[in-house]
KOLMI-297441 format. One record per atom (N, C-alpha, C): residue number from 1; chain; atom name; y, x, z. Coordinates in Angstrom, 2 decimals. Last residue first. Example, Ala and Ser with C-alpha at 12.3 -4.5 7.8 and 13.67 -1.06 7.14 Angstrom:
<torvos>
+-----+-----+------+---------+---------+---------+
: seq : mol : atom :       v :       u :       w :
+-----+-----+------+---------+---------+---------+
:   2 :   A :    N :   -2.25 :   12.85 :    7.08 :
:   2 :   A :   CA :   -1.06 :   13.67 :    7.14 :
:   2 :   A :    C :    0.03 :   12.90 :    7.87 :
:   1 :   A :    N :   -5.69 :   13.19 :    7.80 :
:   1 :   A :   CA :   -4.50 :   12.30 :    7.80 :
:   1 :   A :    C :   -3.30 :   13.20 :    7.80 :
+-----+-----+------+---------+---------+---------+
</torvos>
This chain:
<torvos>
+-----+-----+------+---------+---------+---------+
: seq : mol : atom :       v :       u :       w :
+-----+-----+------+---------+---------+---------+
:  42 :   A :    N :   53.42 :    9.33 :   53.01 :
:  42 :   A :   CA :   54.85 :    9.28 :   53.33 :
:  42 :   A :    C :   55.65 :   10.24 :   52.49 :
:  41 :   A :    N :   50.90 :    7.34 :   51.54 :
:  41 :   A :   CA :   51.44 :    8.67 :   51.83 :
:  41 :   A :    C :   52.93 :    8.58 :   52.05 :
:  40 :   A :    N :   49.30 :    4.54 :   53.10 :
:  40 :   A :   CA :   50.19 :    5.09 :   52.09 :
:  40 :   A :    C :   50.71 :    6.47 :   52.50 :
:  39 :   A :    N :   45.85 :    4.62 :   54.03 :
:  39 :   A :   CA :   47.25 :    4.55 :   54.44 :
:  39 :   A :    C :   48.13 :    5.12 :   53.34 :
:  38 :   A :    N :   43.28 :    2.72 :   52.37 :
:  38 :   A :   CA :   43.90 :    4.01 :   52.72 :
:  38 :   A :    C :   45.38 :    3.81 :   53.08 :
:  37 :   A :    N :   41.67 :   -0.05 :   53.91 :
:  37 :   A :   CA :   42.60 :    0.38 :   52.86 :
:  37 :   A :    C :   43.23 :    1.72 :   53.27 :
:  36 :   A :    N :   40.17 :   -1.11 :   55.88 :
:  36 :   A :   CA :   39.70 :    0.16 :   55.32 :
:  36 :   A :    C :   40.59 :    0.66 :   54.20 :
:  35 :   A :    N :   40.95 :   -3.63 :   56.68 :
:  35 :   A :   CA :   41.09 :   -2.54 :   57.63 :
:  35 :   A :    C :   40.67 :   -1.19 :   57.10 :
:  34 :   A :    N :   38.66 :   -5.29 :   54.60 :
:  34 :   A :   CA :   39.80 :   -5.43 :   55.50 :
:  34 :   A :    C :   39.80 :   -4.30 :   56.51 :
:  33 :   A :    N :   37.45 :   -3.22 :   51.89 :
:  33 :   A :   CA :   37.25 :   -4.16 :   52.98 :
:  33 :   A :    C :   38.47 :   -4.19 :   53.90 :
:  32 :   A :    N :   39.26 :   -2.96 :   48.79 :
:  32 :   A :   CA :   38.70 :   -2.34 :   49.98 :
:  32 :   A :    C :   38.45 :   -3.42 :   51.03 :
:  31 :   A :    N :   38.92 :   -3.10 :   45.25 :
:  31 :   A :   CA :   39.30 :   -3.75 :   46.50 :
:  31 :   A :    C :   38.58 :   -3.08 :   47.66 :
:  30 :   A :    N :   39.98 :   -0.53 :   43.00 :
:  30 :   A :   CA :   38.92 :   -1.33 :   43.62 :
:  30 :   A :    C :   39.41 :   -1.93 :   44.94 :
:  29 :   A :    N :   42.71 :   -0.90 :   40.72 :
:  29 :   A :   CA :   42.15 :   -0.27 :   41.92 :
:  29 :   A :    C :   41.04 :   -1.14 :   42.50 :
:  28 :   A :    N :   41.90 :   -1.56 :   37.23 :
:  28 :   A :   CA :   42.62 :   -1.82 :   38.47 :
:  28 :   A :    C :   41.95 :   -1.11 :   39.65 :
:  27 :   A :    N :   41.66 :    1.07 :   34.73 :
:  27 :   A :   CA :   41.10 :   -0.06 :   35.46 :
:  27 :   A :    C :   41.93 :   -0.33 :   36.70 :
:  26 :   A :    N :   43.26 :    3.07 :   33.73 :
:  26 :   A :   CA :   42.53 :    2.25 :   32.78 :
:  26 :   A :    C :   41.97 :    0.98 :   33.43 :
:  25 :   A :    N :   46.61 :    3.72 :   34.93 :
:  25 :   A :   CA :   45.15 :    3.67 :   35.14 :
:  25 :   A :    C :   44.49 :    2.73 :   34.13 :
:  24 :   A :    N :   48.99 :    5.60 :   33.14 :
:  24 :   A :   CA :   48.59 :    4.27 :   33.60 :
:  24 :   A :    C :   47.08 :    4.26 :   33.81 :
:  23 :   A :    N :   49.94 :    8.84 :   34.31 :
:  23 :   A :   CA :   49.33 :    7.96 :   33.32 :
:  23 :   A :    C :   49.01 :    6.62 :   33.95 :
:  22 :   A :    N :   52.62 :   11.19 :   34.74 :
:  22 :   A :   CA :   51.71 :   10.17 :   35.29 :
:  22 :   A :    C :   51.20 :    9.25 :   34.18 :
:  21 :   A :    N :   52.50 :   14.44 :   33.35 :
:  21 :   A :   CA :   53.10 :   13.11 :   33.32 :
:  21 :   A :    C :   52.12 :   12.09 :   33.89 :
:  20 :   A :    N :   53.11 :   17.59 :   34.27 :
:  20 :   A :   CA :   52.03 :   16.61 :   34.27 :
:  20 :   A :    C :   52.67 :   15.23 :   34.38 :
:  19 :   A :    N :   54.68 :   20.07 :   32.29 :
:  19 :   A :   CA :   54.78 :   19.02 :   33.29 :
:  19 :   A :    C :   53.60 :   18.06 :   33.15 :
:  18 :   A :    N :   53.63 :   23.39 :   31.84 :
:  18 :   A :   CA :   53.73 :   22.05 :   31.29 :
:  18 :   A :    C :   53.81 :   21.05 :   32.43 :
:  17 :   A :    N :   54.20 :   26.73 :   31.15 :
:  17 :   A :   CA :   54.26 :   25.69 :   32.18 :
:  17 :   A :    C :   54.47 :   24.35 :   31.50 :
:  16 :   A :    N :   52.92 :   29.82 :   30.40 :
:  16 :   A :   CA :   53.17 :   28.49 :   29.86 :
:  16 :   A :    C :   53.13 :   27.49 :   31.00 :
:  15 :   A :    N :   53.95 :   33.26 :   30.08 :
:  15 :   A :   CA :   53.33 :   32.15 :   30.82 :
:  15 :   A :    C :   53.74 :   30.81 :   30.20 :
:  14 :   A :    N :   53.28 :   35.35 :   27.24 :
:  14 :   A :   CA :   54.23 :   34.64 :   28.10 :
:  14 :   A :    C :   53.49 :   33.55 :   28.85 :
:  13 :   A :    N :   51.03 :   36.74 :   26.20 :
:  13 :   A :   CA :   52.36 :   37.36 :   26.18 :
:  13 :   A :    C :   53.34 :   36.68 :   27.13 :
:  12 :   A :    N :   48.68 :   35.46 :   25.93 :
:  12 :   A :   CA :   48.81 :   36.29 :   27.12 :
:  12 :   A :    C :   50.20 :   36.90 :   27.22 :
:  11 :   A :    N :   49.12 :   32.01 :   24.89 :
:  11 :   A :   CA :   48.95 :   33.45 :   24.64 :
:  11 :   A :    C :   49.05 :   34.19 :   25.96 :
:  10 :   A :    N :   48.60 :   28.88 :   23.50 :
:  10 :   A :   CA :   48.50 :   29.67 :   24.73 :
:  10 :   A :    C :   48.27 :   31.12 :   24.34 :
:   9 :   A :    N :   50.18 :   26.19 :   22.14 :
:   9 :   A :   CA :   49.68 :   27.52 :   21.83 :
:   9 :   A :    C :   49.74 :   28.36 :   23.10 :
:   8 :   A :    N :   49.36 :   22.77 :   21.89 :
:   8 :   A :   CA :   49.95 :   23.83 :   22.69 :
:   8 :   A :    C :   49.34 :   25.16 :   22.27 :
:   7 :   A :    N :   49.87 :   19.45 :   20.87 :
:   7 :   A :   CA :   49.33 :   20.76 :   20.52 :
:   7 :   A :    C :   50.10 :   21.83 :   21.28 :
:   6 :   A :    N :   49.36 :   16.72 :   23.02 :
:   6 :   A :   CA :   50.32 :   17.61 :   22.40 :
:   6 :   A :    C :   49.66 :   18.93 :   22.09 :
:   5 :   A :    N :   47.61 :   15.18 :   24.53 :
:   5 :   A :   CA :   47.93 :   14.73 :   23.18 :
:   5 :   A :    C :   48.93 :   15.60 :   22.45 :
:   4 :   A :    N :   47.33 :   16.65 :   26.89 :
:   4 :   A :   CA :   47.95 :   15.32 :   26.94 :
:   4 :   A :    C :   48.41 :   14.87 :   25.56 :
:   3 :   A :    N :   46.96 :   19.43 :   25.02 :
:   3 :   A :   CA :   47.19 :   19.03 :   26.40 :
:   3 :   A :    C :   47.95 :   17.71 :   26.37 :
:   2 :   A :    N :   44.90 :   21.42 :   22.93 :
:   2 :   A :   CA :   45.67 :   20.19 :   23.12 :
:   2 :   A :    C :   45.78 :   19.89 :   24.61 :
:   1 :   A :    N :   45.03 :   24.48 :   21.18 :
:   1 :   A :   CA :   44.59 :   23.74 :   22.33 :
:   1 :   A :    C :   45.47 :   22.49 :   22.42 :
+-----+-----+------+---------+---------+---------+
</torvos>
């Protein structure tokens, strides 16, 4: 099995934990109408 471009072997013998690495977006964020931009998360 492949995960984020890395070959991974999954078995029932042991649990497998993989970190999720942030990826660069392929496209820029869409523009929002004035006053409709989502609030930033704190």
